[in-house]
C-alpha positions in Angstrom: 49.3 179.6 76.7 53.1 180.0 76.5 52.9 181.3 72.9 50.1 183.7 73.7 51.9 185.1 76.8 55.2 185.5 74.9 53.5 187.1 72.0 51.8 189.7 74.1 55.1 191.1 75.4 56.7 191.6 71.9 57.0 195.0 70.2 54.9 195.1 67.0 58.0 195.2 64.7 59.5 192.0 66.2 58.4 189.3 63.7 61.6 187.3 62.7 62.8 183.9 64.0 66.5 183.3 64.4 67.5 179.7 65.1 71.0 179.1 66.4 71.7 175.4 66.5 74.7 173.4 67.6 74.2 170.9 64.7 72.7 170.3 61.3 70.0 167.7 62.1 68.0 169.8 64.5 68.6 172.9 62.4 67.2 171.2 59.3 64.2 169.9 61.2 63.4 173.3 62.5 64.0 174.9 59.1 61.4 172.6 57.4 58.8 173.3 60.1 59.4 177.1 60.1 59.3 177.4 56.3 55.9 175.7 56.3 54.5 178.4 58.5 56.7 181.5 58.0 57.7 181.3 54.3 61.3 181.7 53.3 63.9 181.0 56.0 67.6 181.5 55.2 70.1 179.0 56.3 73.7 177.9 55.9 72.6 174.3 55.6 71.3 174.7 52.0 73.4 173.3 49.2 72.1 175.9 46.7 72.7 179.5 47.6 73.5 179.3 51.3 73.2 182.6 53.2 74.4 185.0 50.5 75.1 188.4 51.9 74.0 190.3 54.9 70.5 189.6 56.3 67.9 192.2 55.7 65.9 193.1 58.8 63.0 190.8 59.4 64.7 187.8 57.8 64.0 184.4 59.3 67.2 182.4 59.8 68.3 178.9 60.9 72.0 178.6 61.5 73.9 175.3 62.0 76.8 176.8 64.1 78.5 173.4 63.9 79.3 174.1 60.2 82.9 174.7 59.2 82.4 178.4 58.8 81.8 178.6 62.5 84.2 175.9 63.7 87.3 176.7 61.7 90.0 177.0 64.4 87.5 176.6 67.2 85.8 173.7 69.0 82.4 172.6 68.0 79.5 174.5 69.7 78.6 171.4 71.7 82.0 171.7 73.3 82.3 175.5 73.3 78.9 177.2 73.5 80.5 180.7 73.8 80.1 181.7 70.0 76.4 180.8 70.2 76.1 182.8 73.5 77.5 185.9 71.7 75.2 185.3 68.7 72.1 185.0 70.9 72.6 188.5 72.3 73.4 189.9 68.8 70.3 188.5 67.3 68.0 189.6 70.2 69.3 193.2 69.8 67.9 193.3 66.2 64.6 195.1 66.7 63.0 192.8 64.0 63.7 189.6 65.9 60.8 188.1 67.9 62.3 184.8 68.8 65.7 183.3 69.2 65.4 179.5 68.9 68.1 177.3 70.4 69.0 173.7 71.1 71.1 172.6 74.1 72.7 169.2 73.6 73.8 167.2 76.7 75.9 164.1 76.9 79.4 162.8 77.1 81.7 164.9 75.0 79.5 168.0 75.3 80.3 171.0 77.5 80.0 170.2 81.2 77.4 173.0 81.7 76.1 174.4 78.5 73.1 176.1 80.1 75.5 177.8 82.5 77.1 179.5 79.5 73.9 180.1 77.5 71.5 181.2 80.3 73.1 184.7 80.9 72.9 185.7 77.2 69.4 184.2 77.0 68.4 186.4 80.0 69.9 189.4 78.2 68.0 188.5 75.1 64.7 188.3 76.9 65.4 191.6 78.7 66.1 193.2 75.3 62.6 192.3 74.1 62.9 189.0 72.3 61.6 185.7 73.3 64.0 182.7 73.6 62.6 179.2 72.9 64.9 176.3 73.8 64.9 172.6 73.6 67.3 170.6 75.8 68.4 167.3 74.1 69.3 164.9 76.9 68.2 162.5 79.6 68.3 162.3 83.4 71.4 160.1 83.0 73.5 162.7 81.2 76.4 164.1 83.2 75.2 167.7 82.9 71.8 166.8 84.6 68.8 167.4 82.4 66.7 169.0 85.1 69.4 171.4 86.2 70.1 172.5 82.6 66.4 173.1 82.0 66.0 174.9 85.3 68.9 177.3 84.5 67.3 178.1 81.1 63.8 178.6 82.6 65.3 180.9 85.3 66.8 183.0 82.5 63.4 183.5 81.0 63.6 180.8 78.2 60.5 179.0 77.1 61.2 175.3 77.1 59.7 172.9 74.6 59.7 169.1 75.0 61.1 168.4 71.4 62.9 170.3 68.7 59.9 170.2 66.5 57.6 171.6 69.2 60.2 174.4 69.8 60.1 175.3 66.1 56.3 175.4 66.1 56.3 177.5 69.3 58.8 180.0 67.8 56.5 180.3 64.7 53.4 180.8 66.9 55.1 183.5 68.9 56.5 185.3 65.8 53.2 185.2 64.0 51.1 185.9 67.1 49.1 182.8 66.3 49.2 180.6 69.5 47.4 177.7 67.9 50.4 177.0 65.7 52.3 175.8 68.8 49.8 172.9 69.1 49.9 171.9 65.5 51.0 168.5 64.3 54.7 168.7 63.2 
């Protein structure tokens, strides 16, 4: 139902998925699941080729924003979510982007309120016409408070998924306008 509702609100030209991850493991998992459903997905996590040049409109993308190209001279995105916040807005403004897919990682050593930083740009992304699918990685015992983090993202218009794999499937379902993909076995 979430995928169907989100798909109905998208402009016909919005078909791409842009994943912006704070680390490589979740980025790689999403990349595999998205490629099985969407075809080629560009990523900076690939040993061969990487991203290459600028992205043509409509290109599917999964970025590990914890990679050196994004952290040189800056804190890791788990500590400083601001670069991802900026990128969320930038990707959503691309009229070919259907879904911005993000992870939000909680725990000791992570930003004290990552959803507080990411929710405003997520809201802006939704208002600009893209869907935002998020997965919060954490527990009730994390200092940031799992429920409060999820609520902040939901209040911003994000669609929350219970796992990273489910978030990737939901993003593919929305982009392809095929809601059944969201319920597929990862």
